[in-house]
C-alpha positions, 0 to 999 in steps of 0.5 A: 477467532478475534483479530488484533486491533494492530492488523489493520492497514492504512494507506497514505499518499507518499507511504512507503510500503511492502508489496508482496513478491518485491523486493525493495518497497514501493511509494503509494500514491493518492489518486486524485481522480477517486477518493480514498484510493491509492497507486502502488505501481501499476496497481491500485487499492483502497485505504486499508490496503485491500487491492480494487480488481485489475487483470492481472490481480494485484499483489497483496500489502504485507507492511505499510511503513511509520509517517516519516519513513524515507529509503536510504540509498546506497 
């Protein structure tokens, strides 16, 4: 089976991301101490959205919004 070229995720600093089990988008923050690692809530993820090992396991990243997207609070 061939994968779509559009299925690859790439996190960036201050990215809005959809996480499995979360109602609202979360913000990804670059980890200053580890290159290519981003913090989303209490969990760490690689730049491609793969969760790093943790207890409990980190929920998967479902979607990364485009650069420039912001939350509108109403």
